N, C-alpha and C positions, 0 to 999 in steps of 0.2 A: 504494500500500500504506500501511497505517497500522500503526505500530509503537509500543509503549509498554514502558517498564520500570517495574515496581512492586516495591518492597522490602517485605518482611514480617518479623515477628519480630526486631525490632532489626537489620535488614539481614542476617540469617542466610539468608534465602530471597529469591532474586531471581526474580521472575516476568517472563518475556519474552513479551509479547502481540503477536500479528500478526492483521491482518484485511485482506482484499482491499478495494479501494476501488471495488467494482462499483456502478455507478449504479442498478442494479435493487434494491440493498439500501440503503435510506436511512440505516440505522444500522450501525455495524460489527458483524460476527458474528465474535467472537474465538476464536482458539485460543491456548493458552498452553503454554509449557515452563517448567519450574522448575529453577533451579540451586541446589543445596544442598551446600556443601562439596565441590565437584568432581564431584558426581553430577547429571547432567542427566536430568530426567524428561520423556520424550517429545521428539520431534524436529520438531514443527510440521508445517505443510501443504506440499505440493509447490510451491504458488505463492509461498511465503515462503522458499524455499531461499537465494536471494541475500541476503535480509535476515538470515536465521539465520547465514549465513557471516560477514556484517559484524559481527553480535553476538559470535560466537565470537572473531573477530579483535580485537574491542575489549576483551576481557577481559585483565586483568593476570595476571601469573604466579601470584598467590595465588588467583585465582578460576578458573583454567583448568579446562576440562572434562576429567575423567579417564576417565569412562565414562558411558554412557547406558542408561537403562531405558525400553523402550517398553511402555506400559501395555496397549495393544491395537492391532489392525491397521487401524483406521480411518485414512484418509489424512490427517486433520488432526492425527494423533498420531505418524505414522511417515514423513511425506513427506520429511524431511531426513535420514533414516537413511543412505542411500547416500553422500550428500555428507559426512556426519560421518566415515564410515569411510574413504572414498577420499582426502579432502583433509586430514583431521586425525588419521587413524589412531586414532580413538576406538572402543574396543570397545563393542558394543551387545548388550544382554541383553533377552530377552523370554521369555514362556511357550512351552512346546512347541507349543501350538496356534497361537499368533501366529507363531512361526518358520516353520511350514509355509505360512502365508499371506503372510508378508513377502517370501518369496523368489520369489513368482509375480507375473507381470504382472497388472494389475488394470484393469478397465473400469468406471468409475463413471458413475452417471446424470448427465445434463447439468446438473441443478441443483447437484449436488455439485462438478462440474468448475468451474462458474461461481463457486462459493463458495471452493473450496480450491485450484484449479489443476488442470492436466491431466497434468503431467509426473512421475508417480510412477515411480521406478526401484527395482526389486526389490533386495534385499540379504540377506545371510546374518547372522543374529544368533546369539549364544551362549545356551545355556539358562540361564534365571534360576533360581537355587537358591532355597531357602526364605528366605534373607535375603541382603542385599547391604549392604556398608558404604561409607561415603564415604571420602575420602582421609585423614581423621583418625579413622577407625573409629567414626564416630557412627552 
């Protein structure tokens, strides 16, 4: 696996990037999560769950994830959702449409399994309202 951390906007936004190291893909095909003031946007790919866990564990108390928003139900955006809930008790929010899909088993085409991993685990998210705030109400 390939993992990178990239800081944006004077270190206010932390981008955590993950890619499988599949030999059939000569260059990394990235998926990203963004941590902004305790709000995690997306939960990465199923194949990166162990790396996402390590990332969450590496955060200091000032940067801890308080909640997560899933932008949509593609596996490279929601693959770590169940782990975030079960192991860190992080509430996860998504649209009503995404929620109905996130709680179901999924079967992805082979090329996507090769890219993002195969072990997607369904989970229940909460309804994302019209707005959501970070820990300091930004």
